[in-house]
C-alpha positions in Angstrom: 105.8 51.6 33.1 104.5 55.0 31.6 101.8 56.3 33.0 99.5 59.0 31.5 99.4 62.3 33.5 95.6 62.9 34.2 94.3 60.3 31.5 92.6 57.2 31.7 95.9 55.7 31.5 96.1 52.1 30.1 97.4 49.8 33.0 98.2 46.7 30.7 100.4 48.2 27.7 99.9 46.9 24.4 102.8 43.8 24.2 102.4 43.5 27.7 102.8 39.8 28.8 100.1 37.2 28.7 97.9 37.2 32.4 99.0 34.7 34.8 96.3 32.2 35.2 97.2 32.9 38.8 95.8 36.2 38.0 92.7 34.8 35.9 91.8 32.2 38.6 92.1 34.9 41.3 89.8 36.8 39.5 86.9 34.2 37.7 86.5 32.8 41.5 84.4 35.7 42.9 82.0 34.6 40.0 81.7 31.3 41.8 80.5 32.9 44.8 78.1 34.9 43.3 77.1 31.7 41.6 76.5 30.1 44.8 74.4 33.0 46.3 72.2 33.7 43.3 72.0 30.4 41.7 70.6 29.0 45.5 68.1 31.9 45.4 66.6 31.2 41.8 66.5 27.6 42.4 65.2 27.4 45.5 64.0 31.1 46.6 60.5 30.2 44.4 60.2 26.5 45.5 61.2 27.4 49.2 58.4 30.0 49.4 55.5 28.8 47.4 56.0 24.8 48.0 57.2 24.4 51.6 55.8 28.5 52.9 52.9 28.3 51.1 53.5 32.1 49.8 51.1 32.1 46.9 53.0 31.7 43.4 52.0 35.4 41.9 53.3 36.9 45.2 56.7 34.7 45.4 57.4 35.6 41.7 56.2 39.4 42.3 58.9 39.5 45.0 61.9 38.1 43.0 60.7 40.7 40.1 60.7 43.3 42.5 64.4 42.6 43.2 65.2 42.1 39.5 64.0 45.9 39.1 65.4 47.7 42.0 68.9 45.8 41.4 69.0 46.4 38.3 68.5 50.5 38.6 71.2 50.1 41.4 73.8 48.6 39.1 74.7 51.4 36.8 75.0 53.9 39.6 77.3 51.6 41.2 79.3 51.0 38.1 79.3 55.1 37.2 80.8 55.5 40.8 83.0 52.8 40.6 84.7 54.0 37.4 84.8 57.7 38.9 86.9 56.0 42.2 90.2 57.3 42.9 91.9 55.6 46.0 95.0 53.8 47.0 92.9 50.6 46.6 91.8 51.2 42.7 88.5 51.7 41.0 86.9 48.7 41.8 88.8 46.8 45.2 87.2 49.3 47.7 83.5 48.1 46.3 84.7 44.4 46.3 85.8 44.8 50.1 82.8 46.3 51.3 80.4 43.6 49.6 81.0 40.5 51.2 79.8 40.6 54.6 76.4 42.2 53.7 75.6 39.6 51.2 76.0 36.8 53.5 73.6 38.6 56.0 70.9 38.7 53.5 71.3 35.3 52.6 70.8 34.0 55.2 67.7 36.5 56.1 66.2 34.8 52.9 66.1 31.5 53.6 65.5 31.9 57.7 62.0 34.2 58.1 60.2 34.7 61.3 57.6 32.4 61.7 54.2 33.0 61.9 53.7 35.9 59.3 50.6 35.9 57.0 51.0 35.9 53.6 51.6 39.7 53.0 54.2 39.7 55.7 56.0 37.0 54.2 56.2 38.7 50.9 57.4 41.9 52.6 60.5 39.7 54.2 61.2 37.6 50.9 61.0 41.0 48.7 63.4 43.2 51.1 65.7 40.3 51.9 66.1 39.4 47.9 66.3 43.4 47.1 69.3 43.4 49.9 70.9 40.2 48.2 71.0 41.8 44.6 72.2 45.1 45.9 74.8 44.0 48.0 75.8 41.7 45.4 75.9 44.5 42.4 78.3 46.3 44.7 80.8 43.3 44.6 79.9 42.0 41.1 79.7 45.1 38.8 83.3 46.4 39.6 84.4 42.7 39.6 83.0 42.4 36.0 84.5 45.8 34.9 87.9 44.5 36.4 87.6 41.6 34.3 87.2 43.9 31.0 90.1 46.0 31.8 92.8 42.9 33.1 93.9 42.5 29.4 93.8 44.5 25.8 94.3 41.0 23.7 91.4 40.3 21.9 91.6 36.4 22.7 92.9 37.1 26.2 90.0 38.9 27.1 88.1 35.9 26.3 90.0 33.5 27.9 89.6 36.0 31.4 86.1 35.9 30.9 85.9 32.0 29.7 87.4 30.8 33.6 84.9 33.9 35.0 82.2 31.7 33.1 84.0 28.4 34.5 83.6 30.1 38.0 80.4 30.0 37.8 80.1 26.4 37.1 82.3 25.3 39.8 80.2 27.8 42.4 76.9 26.4 41.2 77.8 23.0 40.6 79.5 22.5 43.7 76.6 24.0 45.9 73.9 22.2 44.1 75.7 18.7 44.8 76.2 19.4 48.4 72.2 20.7 48.6 71.1 18.1 47.2 73.5 15.4 48.8 74.1 16.1 52.4 70.9 18.6 52.6 67.7 17.6 50.6 67.9 14.2 50.8 64.9 11.8 51.0 63.1 11.2 53.6 60.2 8.7 54.3 57.9 11.8 55.5 59.4 13.7 52.3 60.5 11.6 49.4 61.1 15.0 47.3 63.7 16.5 49.6 63.4 20.1 48.7 60.2 20.0 49.9 61.5 19.7 53.4 61.9 22.9 55.6 64.3 21.6 58.1 67.4 21.5 55.8 67.2 25.6 54.6 68.5 26.8 57.9 71.6 24.4 57.7 72.1 24.8 54.2 72.0 28.6 54.0 74.7 28.8 56.8 77.1 27.2 54.7 76.3 29.1 51.2 76.4 32.4 53.3 79.9 31.2 54.7 81.4 30.1 51.4 80.2 33.0 49.5 81.8 35.4 52.4 85.1 33.6 52.4 85.0 33.3 48.5 84.5 37.1 47.8 86.8 38.6 50.0 89.1 35.7 48.5 89.0 37.2 44.9 89.5 40.5 46.3 92.4 39.9 48.0 94.3 37.7 45.4 94.0 40.4 42.6 95.1 43.2 44.3 98.3 42.8 42.8 97.1 44.3 39.7 96.0 47.5 41.2 98.9 49.4 39.7 98.4 47.9 36.5 94.6 48.9 36.3 93.3 52.1 34.2 92.6 55.2 36.6 89.8 57.9 36.1 91.3 61.2 35.0 92.1 63.9 37.0 89.9 65.9 35.6 86.9 64.0 35.5 84.0 65.5 37.5 82.9 63.5 40.6 79.5 61.1 40.6 76.6 63.5 40.1 73.1 62.5 38.7 73.9 64.8 35.5 77.4 63.0 35.1 75.7 59.6 35.5 73.4 60.5 32.8 76.0 61.6 30.6 77.9 58.4 31.5 74.8 56.1 30.2 75.0 57.9 27.0 77.9 57.7 26.3 77.5 54.1 26.4 74.1 53.9 24.6 75.7 56.1 21.9 77.4 52.7 20.7 75.3 50.8 18.3 77.5 47.6 18.7 76.1 47.7 22.5 73.0 48.8 21.8 72.5 45.6 19.5 74.1 43.5 22.7 71.9 45.0 24.6 68.4 44.6 22.9 69.6 40.8 22.0 70.1 40.3 25.8 67.0 41.7 26.5 65.1 39.2 24.2 67.2 36.5 25.7 66.6 37.3 29.5 62.9 37.1 28.5 63.2 33.4 27.7 65.9 32.9 30.4 63.9 34.6 33.2 60.5 32.0 32.7 62.9 29.0 32.1 65.1 29.6 35.0 62.5 30.1 37.3 60.5 27.0 36.4 63.3 24.8 36.0 62.8 22.7 39.4 58.9 22.3 38.7 60.1 20.9 35.2 62.7 18.5 36.8 60.3 17.5 39.6 56.7 17.4 38.1 57.2 17.0 34.6 60.1 14.8 34.6 59.5 13.5 38.0 62.9 13.4 39.1 63.9 13.1 42.8 66.5 15.5 44.5 69.3 12.2 43.9 68.5 12.3 40.3 69.0 15.7 39.4 72.9 15.4 40.6 73.3 13.9 37.4 72.6 17.1 35.8 76.1 18.0 36.8 77.7 15.5 34.3 76.1 17.4 31.3 77.1 20.9 33.0 80.7 19.7 33.2 81.0 19.0 29.8 79.4 21.8 28.5 81.2 24.5 31.0 84.6 22.7 30.3 83.9 22.8 26.6 83.2 26.3 26.4 86.4 27.2 28.7 88.7 25.1 26.4 87.0 26.1 22.7 85.8 29.6 23.4 89.0 31.5 22.9 90.1 29.6 20.0 86.6 30.1 18.3 87.2 34.0 19.0 90.8 33.5 17.4 89.4 31.8 14.1 86.0 32.8 13.3 85.9 36.4 15.4 83.1 37.1 18.1 80.4 37.8 16.2 79.6 34.7 14.5 80.5 32.6 17.8 77.3 35.0 19.5 74.9 34.3 16.5 75.3 30.3 16.7 76.0 30.1 20.3 72.6 32.3 21.1 70.7 30.1 18.9 72.1 26.9 20.3 71.0 28.3 23.9 67.4 28.8 22.6 66.8 25.7 21.0 68.7 23.0 23.0 67.0 23.4 26.5 63.5 23.1 24.7 64.7 20.2 22.9 63.5 17.4 26.0 60.2 19.5 26.3 59.5 19.4 23.0 60.2 16.0 22.2 57.9 15.0 25.3 54.9 17.1 24.2 55.2 15.5 20.5 55.3 12.0 22.0 58.7 11.0 20.6 60.1 11.1 24.5 60.9 8.2 26.8 57.9 8.3 29.5 58.9 8.8 33.3 60.7 6.2 35.2 62.3 4.8 31.8 66.3 4.5 32.8 66.7 6.1 29.3 65.4 9.1 30.1 68.1 10.7 32.7 70.9 9.8 30.2 69.2 11.7 27.1 68.2 14.6 29.1 71.8 14.9 30.6 73.3 15.0 26.6 70.8 17.6 25.7 71.6 19.5 28.9 75.6 19.4 28.0 74.7 21.3 24.6 72.6 23.7 26.4 75.2 24.4 29.0 78.0 24.5 26.7 76.3 26.9 24.3 75.2 29.0 26.9 78.5 29.5 28.5 79.9 30.2 24.9 77.2 32.9 24.7 78.3 34.4 28.2 81.7 34.4 27.5 81.7 35.8 23.9 79.5 38.9 25.2 81.3 39.6 27.7 84.6 39.8 26.0 82.9 41.6 23.5 81.7 44.6 26.3 85.4 44.8 26.6 86.1 45.7 22.8 83.2 48.5 23.1 84.9 49.8 26.1 87.8 50.4 23.5 85.5 51.9 21.1 84.0 54.4 23.5 87.3 55.3 25.0 88.7 56.6 21.1 85.7 58.5 20.7 85.0 59.8 24.4 88.6 59.8 25.9 87.5 57.7 29.3 87.0 54.2 30.0 83.8 52.9 31.2 83.7 49.5 32.0 82.2 49.9 35.2 78.9 51.9 33.2 79.1 49.3 30.3 78.8 46.1 32.5 76.4 47.4 34.6 74.1 49.0 31.9 73.7 45.7 30.2 73.1 44.2 33.8 70.2 47.0 34.1 68.5 45.5 31.0 69.0 42.1 31.8 67.7 42.2 35.5 64.8 44.6 34.2 63.6 41.7 31.6 64.7 38.6 34.0 62.0 40.4 36.4 59.4 40.3 33.8 60.6 36.9 32.8 60.4 35.8 36.9 57.1 37.2 37.2 55.7 35.8 34.3 56.5 32.2 35.4 54.7 33.3 38.8 51.7 33.9 36.9 52.2 30.8 34.5 51.7 29.0 37.8 48.4 30.7 38.4 47.4 30.6 34.8 47.8 27.0 34.6 46.3 26.3 38.0 49.6 24.6 39.6 48.7 23.6 43.2 50.7 24.7 46.1 52.7 22.5 48.3 51.9 19.6 45.6 53.2 16.3 45.7 54.8 14.8 42.5 52.4 12.4 40.6 49.6 14.4 42.3 49.2 17.2 39.8 46.4 17.1 37.1 48.3 15.7 33.6 46.9 18.5 31.5 48.4 21.2 34.0 51.7 19.3 33.8 51.5 19.3 30.0 50.8 23.3 30.3 54.0 23.6 32.3 56.1 21.6 29.7 54.5 24.1 26.6 55.7 27.1 28.5 58.9 26.1 29.5 59.8 24.4 25.9 58.5 26.0 22.8 56.6 28.9 24.3 59.8 30.4 25.6 61.6 30.3 22.7 59.9 33.0 21.0 61.8 35.7 22.5 65.0 33.6 22.3 64.7 33.0 18.6 64.2 37.0 18.3 67.6 37.6 20.1 69.3 35.7 17.6 68.5 38.0 15.1 69.4 40.9 17.2 72.8 39.5 18.4 73.7 39.1 14.8 73.6 42.5 14.3 77.0 43.1 16.6 80.1 44.3 14.0 83.3 44.4 15.6 85.9 42.2 14.0 89.2 41.3 14.9 90.6 43.6 12.6 88.4 46.5 13.8 89.5 45.7 17.5 93.3 45.8 16.1 93.1 49.5 14.5 90.9 50.7 17.8 94.0 49.5 20.1 96.4 51.5 17.6 94.2 54.6 18.0 94.2 54.3 21.8 98.3 53.8 21.8 98.3 56.6 20.0 96.4 58.3 22.4 98.0 57.4 25.6 101.5 58.4 23.6 99.8 61.5 22.8 98.9 62.3 26.8 102.3 61.1 28.4 104.1 63.4 25.8 101.7 66.2 27.0 102.1 65.0 30.4 106.3 65.0 30.2 106.3 68.5 28.6 103.8 69.7 31.5 
């Protein structure tokens, strides 16, 4: 394989054979570990500190929000460093090898705070531990996503790579959820809602930390064979500096398609931040489900993620990514709110009705499917944006592209998480509340915020995503230009 002298050489040349399934799986499984850690944090962290440890809701929500902000600004720096790294292990793998141990340690710290802390010290412990976990995860996840963006140049194969990555997030989150709810947070006479029992959090966090550590190392190790085939930074590229970092960010923000994807993400993440943070409150207090019943949601998620894995590349091949982004964004906004809207308007089964859970699981299947299709589509589209920027600026910036997107997502999700914490305060949701004992008007207001109110920024996101314009034909033309650039660089390198 020819290598461009001193240029951002294209590791996988045009017409290269398809990626092996082994490589797609090895790459994707890294996101399973990320989901184990961050899903556990987002699902159980607020509930644990607020309802088990007694930290006020606004303080717990603020701790999560601060961590999003700090981590969000760290991600683009990590991305720029990764794009510029030149080592025997390539641009991405040095970071992927360095991150797993700190990730495991910070995860353990979150769910095992010292006893006897007052509210402010507990807030400080929670904030510091979550910041540490998120930044350490960014050290792995940012180069990892960039790796996925550069594994293939094919318009559809990129979607296949990201589809396996997305499906792996389901594997990690679902496996951890099933294990947690089946073996750790079981109902007891003292704690009918097992998630409110403080005892299982230590063994649960130990298992999750070990699993995360093992899987992250595995993903890095089993993708190392791709290092010789991946792009490298130009020999004349300046080293990292604050000025060069700002130039990197400026280049990605100069791409209008990227800006529209960011704008759509910003609106969507505001919705998701509120919903994700309040999800367990909705399941536990609004719907009255026990920890054991929540396991049935994995059926809906399995159907949704398997559908996305199989359908998304085909949908992209037939209709292109733009239209699939628009329709899947609309589904992501609407389906998660359907159950709440029906209950609030009097058209949903009452709690305890045997038809309630199957109905909500069926709705969840559509929610998971559209959310997964949207995520795959946008992640694949970002690799197409990287192609546009290589033509324009002569460098590949997957690290900065994916990480700057993560910055905007985390800043907005931080706002959403903070809003969720303040929602609990606004509706006077009691601390250490027992299901069935919360005022019905408070429960009604909880459903109002999780359902119809949270849809407002999501519907704005659909309009913004619709401005993205790279078609399959545009991508083919861009790849042709890149091939000519590489040929010119190779010729210059040979003559030199």
